[in-house]
N, C-alpha and C positions, 0 to 999 in steps of 0.2 A: 569751573563747573565740577560738581562732585562726581565721583565715579558711579556709573550706572549699576555696578555690581554690588554696591553696599548702601546706596541711598537713592531716592528719587532724583531724576536729572533736573534739578531746579535749585537756584540760589534761594535763600530763605526770604519769605515775604515779610517776616517780622521786622525787617529793617524799615519798612514803610508803613506798617499798620499796627495798631494796638487793639487789644481785645476787650475793651470795656463794654459796658452795656449802654452807655449814653452815646452822644454824638462822638464819633471817632475820627481823628485826623487821618485822611488818606494821603499823607504827604511825607516827604523825606524830612527828618528832623533838621537836616542841614540846609534846607531850602523851604522855609515855611510858606505855605500857600502857593508854591510854584509847582505846577503839575505837568510840565511839558512832556515828560517821559512816561506819564501814567496811561492807564488803559482807557480805551473808548468802548470796549465790549466786555460784558461780564462783571462790571463793577457793582458794588453795593454801597449803601450809606456808611458801612463800616470800613470799606477798603476799596481803593482804586489802583493799587500797585500792580504794575504789569508783570506778567511772567517773562523773565528776561532771557531764558535759555533758547538754544537752537535744537538740541538733540531731540527732545520730546516732540517738538513740532513736526519734524520729519517722520518720527516714529508713528505719530498719530495719522499722518497722511498715508502711511504704508500699512495701516491696520496691525501694528505690532502688538505683541502680547508679552507681558512680564510674568515670570515665575518667581514666587516669593516663598520664604521660609520664616516661620516664627514659632513661638511657644505653642500656638494652637495648631501647628502643622503647616502643610504646604497648600498653596493655591495659585491659580493663574487668573489674570485679568487683563483686558485690553488696556493699552496705554491711554486710550481715550477716556477710560473710566478711572484712571489713577489720580488725576489732579481734581481738586474740589474748587468750586467757585467760592469766593470769600463769605458771602452771605453775612450772617451775624457772628460767625466764628472764623475770622481771618487768620487766627493762630494755627488753624488746622489746614494744611496745604494739600494733603493727600489722604487717601483712604487707608494708608498703611498704619498698622498698630505700632506702638512704641518699640516693640521688640521684633518687628518684622523687617527682613532684609530682602532686597531684590537680588536674586542670584543668577538670573538669566533673562535675556531679551531675545524673543523669537520673531522673525519676520516671515510671514506666509509668502509662498510663491505667488506672483502676480504678473500678468501680462502688462499691466499698467506701469509697473516699475521700470520697464524697458525705456519708456519715455518719461523721465522724471528730472526734476531740478529743485534746488533750494536757492531762492533769490532773496538776498538780504540787503536792506538799505540802512545805512548808519551814518553817523556824523563824520567819522573818519575811516580810513581804509582798514585799520587793524585795531585790535584791543578795544572794541566798542560793542555795546549791546545794540540790538536791532531797534531802529525806530519803527520799522515795519519789515516783515518777512513773509514769504509764502513758500510752502512746500507743495509741489504739484506732481502728480503722476497721471499719465494718460494712456488709454488704449484707443487707437483710432483704426477704423476699418471702413473701406469703401468711401473714404472722405468724410466720415462722420464719427463722432465721439461714441465709443461703446462703453467706456468706463472712465471716470475721472475722480480724483481725490484732491481736495484742496484743504490745507491747514494753514492757519495764520499764526504768526509770532510777532512780538513787539507791540501788539495793539490790544491784547486781552489779558485778563487776570489768570488765564490758564491756556495751555495749547488749545487752539480754537478750530474745530472742524466746520468748514463752511458748507453745510449740507444743502442748503437751498441753492447756493451757487452751483454746486455739483449737479443737482437735478435739472437746472436750467440748460445745461450743456449736453446731457445725454441725448443722443439721436440727432444732434445739431452739427452743422459744419462749424469748425473752430476758426473763426475769423477775428480780426481785431475788434470788430463791433460786437460779436457774440461774447468774446472774452471780457470786454469791458462791461457788458450788461451783467455777466456773472459776477464780476468783481464788485459792481455796485450793489448787487444783492447780498454779497458777503458782508457789506457794511450797512445794510438797511437798518439794523437795530443799534447802530453806534450811538453812544451818548457822550460826546466830547465834553471836556471840562474847560476851564477858562483859558488855558494855555496850550492845549493839545488838539484843537480842531484840525490842524494841518495833517494829523495822522489819518484822517478819513480819506482825504484826497490822495495822500501819499500811499495809503494802503490799497486804494483802488488801482493806482498806477502799478504798484508792486505786483498785485495779483494778475493784472492784465499782462504785464511783461513776463511773469513766470509761466503763465499758460502758453504764451507764444514761444517762449524758449523751449518748453517741454515738447510742444508740437513739432518743432523743427529738429528735434533730436531723432536719430535713427538707430 
């Protein structure tokens, strides 16, 4: 993973996508037409390469902001707005200009951060990218959800905020049933490829478990 102080927290998508104007292969050159690790959310005809990092997923869930410096000056933007969907320009992964550096990451104070977790499922226990991951932060009061943040990793072309799933939980009791309903909403727009449909079911279980893990933290 590259340093967050000098580059966006993401391995390069160019390993898996090309930027031509015609039909583009959304596959790894080493494994033609094998797309097990690819995205089920946010893909385009030009690219289905997954965002493989962990850091930005957690930062998106916590509403983090990055400060940047470039030739045009300084600016601040939410991490949620940093990464781009591939669209027709998969070679452009972030909104950063070529001469722009991230110099600071800021996390706002949040009551939800007191109950938070990052749950990562992978093929092996170490040195592996996520097949599915979920960053969750919760604020619970009176037995009901006051605030919740859910971000997905390993399943989308960029760090993915599950806003619809969040809305379904606010004001509700967080039970396994309500957590699973929210998780299913998080993957309602999933578009699996020929070898990665398992990521939808795996992602639902990952989000469900992450919500319950966060709920049980004190």
